[in-house]
LOFIFI-198521 format. One record per residue (C-alpha): x, y, z; residue in one letter. Coordinates in nm, 4 decimals, m for minus. Layout:
N
<atom x="X" y="Y" z="Z" aa="A"/>
...
end
This chain:
290
<atom x="m0.0622" y="5.2642" z="4.4486" aa="V"/>
<atom x="0.0691" y="4.9112" z="4.5137" aa="M"/>
<atom x="m0.2748" y="4.7642" z="4.4484" aa="A"/>
<atom x="m0.3144" y="4.9572" z="4.1235" aa="T"/>
<atom x="0.0315" y="4.8579" z="3.9947" aa="E"/>
<atom x="m0.0228" y="4.4924" z="4.0859" aa="H"/>
<atom x="m0.3576" y="4.4867" z="3.9021" aa="Q"/>
<atom x="m0.1998" y="4.6410" z="3.5894" aa="R"/>
<atom x="0.0769" y="4.3820" z="3.5805" aa="L"/>
<atom x="m0.1692" y="4.0986" z="3.6269" aa="S"/>
<atom x="m0.3796" y="4.2246" z="3.3330" aa="D"/>
<atom x="m0.0705" y="4.2462" z="3.1105" aa="E"/>
<atom x="0.0326" y="3.8913" z="3.1997" aa="D"/>
<atom x="m0.3134" y="3.7599" z="3.1138" aa="E"/>
<atom x="m0.3149" y="3.9426" z="2.7771" aa="D"/>
<atom x="0.0307" y="3.8123" z="2.6934" aa="E"/>
<atom x="m0.0734" y="3.4560" z="2.7820" aa="G"/>
<atom x="m0.3804" y="3.4732" z="2.5590" aa="R"/>
<atom x="m0.1770" y="3.6072" z="2.2657" aa="Q"/>
<atom x="0.0904" y="3.3405" z="2.3037" aa="T"/>
<atom x="m0.1691" y="3.0644" z="2.3247" aa="Q"/>
<atom x="m0.3557" y="3.1896" z="2.0167" aa="A"/>
<atom x="m0.0533" y="3.2657" z="1.7999" aa="G"/>
<atom x="0.1933" y="2.9898" z="1.8755" aa="S"/>
<atom x="0.2169" y="2.6502" z="1.7053" aa="V"/>
<atom x="0.3500" y="2.3374" z="1.8739" aa="K"/>
<atom x="0.7080" y="2.2975" z="1.7551" aa="P"/>
<atom x="0.6856" y="1.9235" z="1.6936" aa="Q"/>
<atom x="0.3816" y="1.9487" z="1.4687" aa="R"/>
<atom x="0.3401" y="2.1212" z="1.1326" aa="I"/>
<atom x="0.0868" y="2.1258" z="0.8546" aa="R"/>
<atom x="0.0883" y="1.8096" z="0.6365" aa="G"/>
<atom x="0.1880" y="1.8313" z="0.2719" aa="Q"/>
<atom x="m0.0018" y="1.6362" z="0.0071" aa="G"/>
<atom x="m0.1950" y="1.4597" z="0.2825" aa="L"/>
<atom x="m0.5153" y="1.4180" z="0.0861" aa="T"/>
<atom x="m0.3268" y="1.2817" z="m0.2160" aa="C"/>
<atom x="m0.1422" y="1.0345" z="0.0054" aa="S"/>
<atom x="m0.4626" y="0.9096" z="0.1664" aa="I"/>
<atom x="m0.6365" y="0.8644" z="m0.1687" aa="V"/>
<atom x="m0.3414" y="0.6857" z="m0.3312" aa="M"/>
<atom x="m0.2764" y="0.4544" z="m0.0367" aa="V"/>
<atom x="m0.6469" y="0.3669" z="m0.0102" aa="A"/>
<atom x="m0.6582" y="0.2954" z="m0.3846" aa="L"/>
<atom x="m0.3440" y="0.0805" z="m0.3729" aa="A"/>
<atom x="m0.4825" y="m0.1065" z="m0.0725" aa="E"/>
<atom x="m0.8138" y="m0.1722" z="m0.2481" aa="G"/>
<atom x="m0.6513" y="m0.2932" z="m0.5694" aa="L"/>
<atom x="m0.4210" y="m0.5268" z="m0.3780" aa="G"/>
<atom x="m0.7058" y="m0.6783" z="m0.1749" aa="I"/>
<atom x="m0.9219" y="m0.7318" z="m0.4853" aa="V"/>
<atom x="m0.6340" y="m0.9012" z="m0.6696" aa="S"/>
<atom x="m0.5792" y="m1.1268" z="m0.3686" aa="L"/>
<atom x="m0.9395" y="m1.2199" z="m0.2901" aa="V"/>
<atom x="m1.0463" y="m1.2422" z="m0.6530" aa="G"/>
<atom x="m0.7417" y="m1.4426" z="m0.7554" aa="G"/>
<atom x="m0.7772" y="m1.7225" z="m0.5008" aa="I"/>
<atom x="m1.0592" y="m1.9092" z="m0.6829" aa="P"/>
<atom x="m0.9736" y="m1.9789" z="m1.0460" aa="A"/>
<atom x="m1.3411" y="m1.9650" z="m1.1454" aa="S"/>
<atom x="m1.3552" y="m1.5850" z="m1.1257" aa="T"/>
<atom x="m1.2537" y="m1.3414" z="m1.3976" aa="S"/>
<atom x="m0.9692" y="m1.2235" z="m1.1736" aa="L"/>
<atom x="m0.7377" y="m1.5190" z="m1.2312" aa="G"/>
<atom x="m0.3671" y="m1.4548" z="m1.2564" aa="W"/>
<atom x="m0.2891" y="m1.6384" z="m1.5829" aa="T"/>
<atom x="m0.5098" y="m1.7442" z="m1.8746" aa="V"/>
<atom x="m0.3858" y="m1.9846" z="m2.1452" aa="V"/>
<atom x="m0.5811" y="m2.1017" z="m2.4514" aa="K"/>
<atom x="m0.5499" y="m2.3668" z="m2.7198" aa="N"/>
<atom x="m0.7794" y="m2.3705" z="m3.0215" aa="K"/>
<atom x="m0.8720" y="m2.6487" z="m3.2572" aa="A"/>
<atom x="m0.7016" y="m2.6502" z="m3.5959" aa="N"/>
<atom x="m0.9248" y="m2.5723" z="m3.8913" aa="S"/>
<atom x="m0.8400" y="m2.9049" z="m4.0593" aa="D"/>
<atom x="m0.9215" y="m3.1179" z="m3.7521" aa="S"/>
<atom x="m1.2363" y="m3.3195" z="m3.6889" aa="D"/>
<atom x="m1.3321" y="m3.0838" z="m3.4048" aa="L"/>
<atom x="m1.5628" y="m2.7816" z="m3.4267" aa="P"/>
<atom x="m1.3797" y="m2.4694" z="m3.5376" aa="V"/>
<atom x="m1.4712" y="m2.2830" z="m3.2178" aa="N"/>
<atom x="m1.3520" y="m2.5669" z="m2.9943" aa="C"/>
<atom x="m1.0952" y="m2.4441" z="m2.7430" aa="E"/>
<atom x="m0.9065" y="m2.5543" z="m2.4353" aa="L"/>
<atom x="m0.8579" y="m2.2959" z="m2.1647" aa="E"/>
<atom x="m0.6653" y="m2.2878" z="m1.8405" aa="G"/>
<atom x="m0.7564" y="m2.0259" z="m1.5821" aa="D"/>
<atom x="m0.4831" y="m2.0235" z="m1.3195" aa="F"/>
<atom x="m0.5654" y="m1.8801" z="m0.9787" aa="G"/>
<atom x="m0.3501" y="m1.8548" z="m0.6697" aa="L"/>
<atom x="m0.4419" y="m2.1924" z="m0.5167" aa="I"/>
<atom x="m0.6123" y="m2.3775" z="m0.8029" aa="Q"/>
<atom x="m0.6745" y="m2.3682" z="m1.1762" aa="F"/>
<atom x="m0.9661" y="m2.4488" z="m1.4009" aa="Q"/>
<atom x="m0.9125" y="m2.6833" z="m1.6918" aa="K"/>
<atom x="m1.1868" y="m2.6047" z="m1.9437" aa="I"/>
<atom x="m1.2821" y="m2.7561" z="m2.2772" aa="A"/>
<atom x="m1.5710" y="m2.5716" z="m2.4433" aa="R"/>
<atom x="m1.7531" y="m2.6032" z="m2.7750" aa="N"/>
<atom x="m1.5803" y="m2.9371" z="m2.8287" aa="C"/>
<atom x="m1.8813" y="m3.1706" z="m2.8194" aa="G"/>
<atom x="m1.8210" y="m3.4748" z="m2.6012" aa="D"/>
<atom x="m1.4863" y="m3.3336" z="m2.4874" aa="L"/>
<atom x="m1.6481" y="m3.0428" z="m2.3015" aa="D"/>
<atom x="m1.5401" y="m3.0418" z="m1.9384" aa="V"/>
<atom x="m1.4677" y="m2.8071" z="m1.6487" aa="I"/>
<atom x="m1.2260" y="m2.9347" z="m1.3845" aa="D"/>
<atom x="m1.1194" y="m2.7411" z="m1.0755" aa="N"/>
<atom x="m0.7748" y="m2.8641" z="m0.9748" aa="I"/>
<atom x="m0.5960" y="m2.7573" z="m0.6583" aa="F"/>
<atom x="m0.2205" y="m2.7341" z="m0.6915" aa="Y"/>
<atom x="m0.1596" y="m2.8969" z="m0.3537" aa="A"/>
<atom x="m0.4059" y="m3.1851" z="m0.4071" aa="S"/>
<atom x="m0.3052" y="m3.5410" z="m0.4913" aa="S"/>
<atom x="m0.5197" y="m3.5295" z="m0.8071" aa="T"/>
<atom x="m0.3149" y="m3.2435" z="m0.9538" aa="C"/>
<atom x="m0.0358" y="m3.4760" z="m1.0660" aa="S"/>
<atom x="m0.2784" y="m3.7092" z="m1.2420" aa="E"/>
<atom x="m0.4677" y="m3.4272" z="m1.4121" aa="A"/>
<atom x="m0.1613" y="m3.2379" z="m1.5333" aa="V"/>
<atom x="0.0938" y="m3.5037" z="m1.6222" aa="N"/>
<atom x="0.1677" y="m3.5348" z="m1.9957" aa="T"/>
<atom x="0.4423" y="m3.6906" z="m2.2020" aa="H"/>
<atom x="0.6038" y="m3.3500" z="m2.2460" aa="F"/>
<atom x="0.5536" y="m3.1789" z="m1.9092" aa="V"/>
<atom x="0.5818" y="m3.3441" z="m1.5689" aa="T"/>
<atom x="0.3233" y="m3.2729" z="m1.3041" aa="A"/>
<atom x="0.5881" y="m3.1188" z="m1.0782" aa="D"/>
<atom x="0.6464" y="m2.8391" z="m1.3284" aa="A"/>
<atom x="0.2893" y="m2.7132" z="m1.2919" aa="V"/>
<atom x="0.1638" y="m2.8305" z="m0.9541" aa="C"/>
<atom x="0.4714" y="m2.7466" z="m0.7479" aa="E"/>
<atom x="0.5690" y="m2.4239" z="m0.9210" aa="N"/>
<atom x="0.2182" y="m2.2805" z="m0.9231" aa="C"/>
<atom x="0.1597" y="m2.3967" z="m0.5659" aa="S"/>
<atom x="0.4764" y="m2.2145" z="m0.4564" aa="F"/>
<atom x="0.3966" y="m1.9006" z="m0.6567" aa="A"/>
<atom x="0.0385" y="m1.8924" z="m0.5291" aa="G"/>
<atom x="0.1454" y="m1.9431" z="m0.1680" aa="Y"/>
<atom x="0.4011" y="m1.6647" z="m0.1960" aa="M"/>
<atom x="0.1504" y="m1.4304" z="m0.3629" aa="A"/>
<atom x="m0.1109" y="m1.4888" z="m0.0917" aa="V"/>
<atom x="0.1448" y="m1.4374" z="0.1859" aa="S"/>
<atom x="0.3006" y="m1.1282" z="0.0303" aa="L"/>
<atom x="m0.0305" y="m0.9635" z="m0.0583" aa="L"/>
<atom x="m0.1697" y="m1.0334" z="0.2891" aa="S"/>
<atom x="0.1373" y="m0.8703" z="0.4429" aa="S"/>
<atom x="0.1079" y="m0.5788" z="0.1996" aa="A"/>
<atom x="m0.2567" y="m0.5297" z="0.3008" aa="A"/>
<atom x="m0.1508" y="m0.5220" z="0.6665" aa="F"/>
<atom x="0.1102" y="m0.2527" z="0.6038" aa="F"/>
<atom x="m0.1429" y="m0.0646" z="0.3921" aa="G"/>
<atom x="m0.3816" y="m0.0495" z="0.6880" aa="L"/>
<atom x="m0.0987" y="0.0748" z="0.9104" aa="I"/>
<atom x="m0.0195" y="0.3458" z="0.6537" aa="T"/>
<atom x="m0.3822" y="0.4585" z="0.6391" aa="L"/>
<atom x="m0.4005" y="0.4702" z="1.0191" aa="A"/>
<atom x="m0.0873" y="0.6879" z="1.0316" aa="L"/>
<atom x="m0.2260" y="0.9215" z="0.7654" aa="L"/>
<atom x="m0.5614" y="0.9572" z="0.9431" aa="V"/>
<atom x="m0.3781" y="1.0269" z="1.2683" aa="Y"/>
<atom x="m0.1735" y="1.2937" z="1.0901" aa="R"/>
<atom x="m0.4899" y="1.4590" z="0.9610" aa="R"/>
<atom x="m0.6267" y="1.4793" z="1.3143" aa="R"/>
<atom x="m0.3141" y="1.5644" z="1.5114" aa="E"/>
<atom x="m0.0819" y="1.7283" z="1.2587" aa="G"/>
<atom x="0.2406" y="1.6193" z="1.0910" aa="T"/>
<atom x="0.5005" y="1.4786" z="1.3248" aa="F"/>
<atom x="0.8380" y="1.3967" z="1.1743" aa="L"/>
<atom x="0.8299" y="1.0441" z="1.3192" aa="C"/>
<atom x="0.4841" y="0.9934" z="1.1705" aa="N"/>
<atom x="0.6165" y="1.1034" z="0.8321" aa="K"/>
<atom x="0.9099" y="0.8616" z="0.8491" aa="L"/>
<atom x="0.6995" y="0.5649" z="0.9598" aa="F"/>
<atom x="0.4374" y="0.6394" z="0.6920" aa="T"/>
<atom x="0.7000" y="0.6514" z="0.4169" aa="A"/>
<atom x="0.8553" y="0.3250" z="0.5363" aa="A"/>
<atom x="0.5184" y="0.1497" z="0.5658" aa="S"/>
<atom x="0.3858" y="0.2459" z="0.2222" aa="V"/>
<atom x="0.7228" y="0.1620" z="0.0632" aa="T"/>
<atom x="0.7132" y="m0.1836" z="0.2195" aa="L"/>
<atom x="0.3537" y="m0.2315" z="0.1022" aa="M"/>
<atom x="0.4504" y="m0.1511" z="m0.2578" aa="S"/>
<atom x="0.7604" y="m0.3715" z="m0.2428" aa="F"/>
<atom x="0.5679" y="m0.6754" z="m0.1162" aa="L"/>
<atom x="0.2960" y="m0.6297" z="m0.3785" aa="T"/>
<atom x="0.5549" y="m0.6041" z="m0.6552" aa="A"/>
<atom x="0.7319" y="m0.9140" z="m0.5287" aa="L"/>
<atom x="0.4074" y="m1.1143" z="m0.5444" aa="S"/>
<atom x="0.3440" y="m1.0667" z="m0.9166" aa="W"/>
<atom x="0.7144" y="m1.0852" z="m1.0089" aa="I"/>
<atom x="0.7391" y="m1.4293" z="m0.8488" aa="I"/>
<atom x="0.4158" y="m1.5392" z="m1.0162" aa="W"/>
<atom x="0.5185" y="m1.4326" z="m1.3648" aa="I"/>
<atom x="0.8611" y="m1.5900" z="m1.3240" aa="G"/>
<atom x="0.7299" y="m1.9287" z="m1.2077" aa="T"/>
<atom x="0.3646" y="m2.0262" z="m1.2589" aa="C"/>
<atom x="0.2961" y="m1.8111" z="m1.5649" aa="D"/>
<atom x="0.5906" y="m1.9669" z="m1.7475" aa="V"/>
<atom x="0.5014" y="m2.3288" z="m1.6686" aa="V"/>
<atom x="0.1323" y="m2.2692" z="m1.7458" aa="A"/>
<atom x="0.2185" y="m2.1651" z="m2.0993" aa="E"/>
<atom x="0.4564" y="m2.4609" z="m2.1289" aa="G"/>
<atom x="0.1865" y="m2.6992" z="m2.0099" aa="Y"/>
<atom x="m0.0647" y="m2.5925" z="m2.2755" aa="Y"/>
<atom x="0.2086" y="m2.6001" z="m2.5356" aa="D"/>
<atom x="0.2677" y="m2.9618" z="m2.4311" aa="A"/>
<atom x="m0.1033" y="m3.0352" z="m2.4674" aa="L"/>
<atom x="m0.0934" y="m2.9128" z="m2.8272" aa="S"/>
<atom x="0.1995" y="m3.1451" z="m2.8960" aa="K"/>
<atom x="0.0193" y="m3.4364" z="m2.7361" aa="E"/>
<atom x="m0.2985" y="m3.3680" z="m2.9332" aa="D"/>
<atom x="m0.2030" y="m3.2211" z="m3.2752" aa="P"/>
<atom x="m0.5613" y="m3.1183" z="m3.3376" aa="R"/>
<atom x="m0.4955" y="m2.8085" z="m3.1237" aa="F"/>
<atom x="m0.2564" y="m2.5193" z="m3.1488" aa="H"/>
<atom x="m0.1508" y="m2.2715" z="m2.8833" aa="V"/>
<atom x="m0.3187" y="m1.9331" z="m2.9059" aa="V"/>
<atom x="m0.0988" y="m1.7946" z="m2.6326" aa="G"/>
<atom x="m0.1221" y="m1.6900" z="m2.2721" aa="D"/>
<atom x="m0.1902" y="m1.3589" z="m2.1062" aa="R"/>
<atom x="m0.1586" y="m1.2319" z="m1.7555" aa="I"/>
<atom x="m0.4938" y="m1.2265" z="m1.5810" aa="G"/>
<atom x="m0.6734" y="m0.9392" z="m1.4148" aa="W"/>
<atom x="m0.5284" y="m1.0417" z="m1.0798" aa="G"/>
<atom x="m0.1764" y="m0.9629" z="m1.1991" aa="V"/>
<atom x="m0.2914" y="m0.6424" z="m1.3685" aa="I"/>
<atom x="m0.4577" y="m0.5192" z="m1.0483" aa="L"/>
<atom x="m0.1521" y="m0.6035" z="m0.8405" aa="S"/>
<atom x="0.0703" y="m0.4148" z="m1.0869" aa="I"/>
<atom x="m0.1615" y="m0.1134" z="m1.0633" aa="L"/>
<atom x="m0.1518" y="m0.1421" z="m0.6841" aa="S"/>
<atom x="0.2270" y="m0.1398" z="m0.6964" aa="T"/>
<atom x="0.2315" y="0.1643" z="m0.9238" aa="T"/>
<atom x="m0.0087" y="0.3713" z="m0.7139" aa="V"/>
<atom x="0.1608" y="0.2653" z="m0.3903" aa="G"/>
<atom x="0.5004" y="0.3612" z="m0.5288" aa="T"/>
<atom x="0.3673" y="0.7063" z="m0.6211" aa="M"/>
<atom x="0.2402" y="0.7489" z="m0.2640" aa="A"/>
<atom x="0.5780" y="0.6367" z="m0.1279" aa="A"/>
<atom x="0.7607" y="0.8878" z="m0.3486" aa="I"/>
<atom x="0.5269" y="1.1653" z="m0.2349" aa="L"/>
<atom x="0.5913" y="1.0809" z="0.1284" aa="E"/>
<atom x="0.9673" y="1.0553" z="0.0831" aa="C"/>
<atom x="1.0193" y="1.3780" z="m0.1123" aa="I"/>
<atom x="0.8322" y="1.5822" z="0.1493" aa="T"/>
<atom x="1.0390" y="1.4531" z="0.4426" aa="I"/>
<atom x="1.3208" y="1.7134" z="0.3972" aa="P"/>
<atom x="1.0641" y="1.9930" z="0.3756" aa="T"/>
<atom x="0.8905" y="1.8663" z="0.6877" aa="T"/>
<atom x="1.2196" y="1.8474" z="0.8766" aa="A"/>
<atom x="1.3157" y="2.1979" z="0.7627" aa="S"/>
<atom x="0.9840" y="2.3475" z="0.8714" aa="K"/>
<atom x="1.0045" y="2.1619" z="1.1995" aa="L"/>
<atom x="1.3500" y="2.3092" z="1.2640" aa="K"/>
<atom x="1.2264" y="2.6608" z="1.1895" aa="R"/>
<atom x="0.9287" y="2.6167" z="1.4215" aa="R"/>
<atom x="1.1490" y="2.4901" z="1.7037" aa="V"/>
<atom x="1.3814" y="2.7897" z="1.6587" aa="T"/>
<atom x="1.0837" y="3.0252" z="1.6501" aa="Q"/>
<atom x="0.9421" y="2.8705" z="1.9639" aa="R"/>
<atom x="1.2712" y="2.9080" z="2.1469" aa="R"/>
<atom x="1.2940" y="3.2743" z="2.0453" aa="E"/>
<atom x="0.9384" y="3.3335" z="2.1662" aa="E"/>
<atom x="1.0187" y="3.1647" z="2.4971" aa="S"/>
<atom x="1.3353" y="3.3739" z="2.5366" aa="S"/>
<atom x="1.1445" y="3.6948" z="2.4579" aa="F"/>
<atom x="0.8720" y="3.6043" z="2.7066" aa="S"/>
<atom x="1.1381" y="3.5457" z="2.9720" aa="G"/>
<atom x="1.2867" y="3.8911" z="2.9121" aa="E"/>
<atom x="0.9427" y="4.0513" z="2.9399" aa="L"/>
<atom x="0.8804" y="3.8718" z="3.2683" aa="E"/>
<atom x="1.2106" y="3.9921" z="3.4134" aa="I"/>
<atom x="1.1303" y="4.3477" z="3.3025" aa="G"/>
<atom x="0.7868" y="4.3333" z="3.4605" aa="N"/>
<atom x="0.9328" y="4.2097" z="3.7883" aa="I"/>
<atom x="1.1798" y="4.4997" z="3.7838" aa="G"/>
<atom x="0.9036" y="4.7551" z="3.7242" aa="S"/>
<atom x="0.7009" y="4.6051" z="4.0052" aa="F"/>
<atom x="1.0004" y="4.6269" z="4.2399" aa="S"/>
<atom x="1.0574" y="4.9926" z="4.1456" aa="D"/>
<atom x="0.6966" y="5.0666" z="4.2183" aa="A"/>
<atom x="0.7230" y="4.9081" z="4.5619" aa="I"/>
<atom x="1.0379" y="5.1003" z="4.6408" aa="E"/>
<atom x="0.8823" y="5.4304" z="4.5268" aa="G"/>
<atom x="0.5767" y="5.3681" z="4.7397" aa="T"/>
<atom x="0.7873" y="5.2862" z="5.0424" aa="S"/>
<atom x="0.9824" y="5.6077" z="4.9973" aa="T"/>
<atom x="0.6632" y="5.8126" z="4.9956" aa="V"/>
<atom x="0.5419" y="5.6548" z="5.3133" aa="Y"/>
end
């Protein structure tokens, strides 16, 4: 009788263990919300930021950060399609004169070089206004975008880890903070650029038109580098909002799972005590018979 009762209790314990293992969920981990959307948006923001950085460093690409143009006046002695163009990148700019006959030239001028002052200086704009301001803005943009790319990689690593291991509350908090910082740094890069170099670039070409009345200013526009960085900021901000708004839900679900786990543990403890009591009764009954 003792052997039979002991075998029955052992079988019940094994069945209960298998059910608990199959049905329970770790209390500190829950299913991620909007995980795929977060991964896609962060990857897109990261890619846009890197392209705006790498493409904006040389001014000779189509991804410059500011483009300014002057065109020849119709009553001048220059060809009608003659134009002066300045393509401003993060560390240098291209000074171009095209369709102007003997005046045609393409100069690559680094902001930090000693030749920048000589190439830029006019009677209306000092070299410091262009060389120093654009050098500062470019340096800040490169530094900020590099830092943003670093935090973007950290965010992607956290999201991939969440996909593999589940959503931890700490992971959620660190991801939200990282992607928010990435978006903030990217935004700061193009805000500084527009407020410094973009302004003086337009002023410089306006000064050129005053120095040579045969030209008039067509205007300036932000380049593709700035546009891509603005898009990166927008997409990154959307990812940050998605991460932040799901934090309360994650915390709430985590709390419910912890409570559920504690109740399951308490119930399992009661079952174990009951089984021990039944086993003791069986032993006592057997002893009485003998």
